[in-house]
C-alpha positions in Angstrom: -18.6 23.0 7.7 -15.5 20.8 7.2 -14.9 19.5 3.7 -13.5 16.0 4.2 -13.0 15.3 0.5 -9.8 17.4 0.5 -8.3 15.5 3.4 -8.6 12.1 1.7 -5.8 11.0 -0.5 -6.5 8.4 -3.2 -5.5 4.9 -2.2 -3.0 2.9 -4.2 -3.7 -0.5 -5.7 -1.5 -3.5 -5.3 -0.3 -3.0 -8.9 0.5 0.6 -8.2 2.6 -0.3 -5.2 4.4 -3.1 -7.1 5.3 -0.6 -9.8 6.5 2.0 -7.3 8.7 -0.5 -5.3 9.8 -2.3 -8.5 8.8 -5.7 -7.2 6.3 -8.4 -8.3 2.7 -8.0 -7.3 2.8 -11.2 -5.4 5.7 -9.8 -3.3 3.5 -6.8 -2.3 0.7 -9.3 -1.3 3.1 -11.4 0.7 4.5 -8.3 2.5 1.0 -7.3 3.2 0.1 -10.8 4.6 3.2 -10.7 6.8 2.4 -7.3 8.1 5.6 -5.8 6.6 3.6 -3.5 4.5 0.4 -1.9 5.9 -2.7 -2.4 3.7 -6.4 -1.7 4.0 -9.2 -4.0 2.9 -12.1 -2.4 1.1 -15.3 -3.5 -0.5 -17.1 -6.8 -0.3 -14.3 -8.6 -2.1 -11.7 -7.3 0.4 -9.5 -5.7 -2.2 -6.2 -4.3 -0.8 -5.5 -0.6 -0.9 -2.4 1.2 0.3 -1.8 4.8 1.5 1.0 6.7 -0.2 2.3 7.8 3.1 2.7 4.2 4.3 4.5 3.3 1.0 6.8 6.3 1.3 7.7 5.3 4.9 8.2 1.7 3.9 10.5 2.8 1.0 12.5 5.1 3.2 13.3 2.3 5.6 14.8 0.3 2.7 12.9 -2.9 3.5 13.0 -4.0 -0.1 15.7 -6.6 0.7 13.1 -8.8 2.5 11.7 -11.5 0.3 
């Protein structure tokens, strides 16, 4: 039997991503809305979550100059 729990990485919140990228939380939301930063909507409220791999890829491309 496969244990899927070991394959799932915890998702980051918008606040986590803002802190990692050293930008304001609204900048993260705007980048998400514009499709610059990939996000996932979860729960009935549609909260945004981000995969660490996606953030690492975004950061490595040095897209932080976009505002």
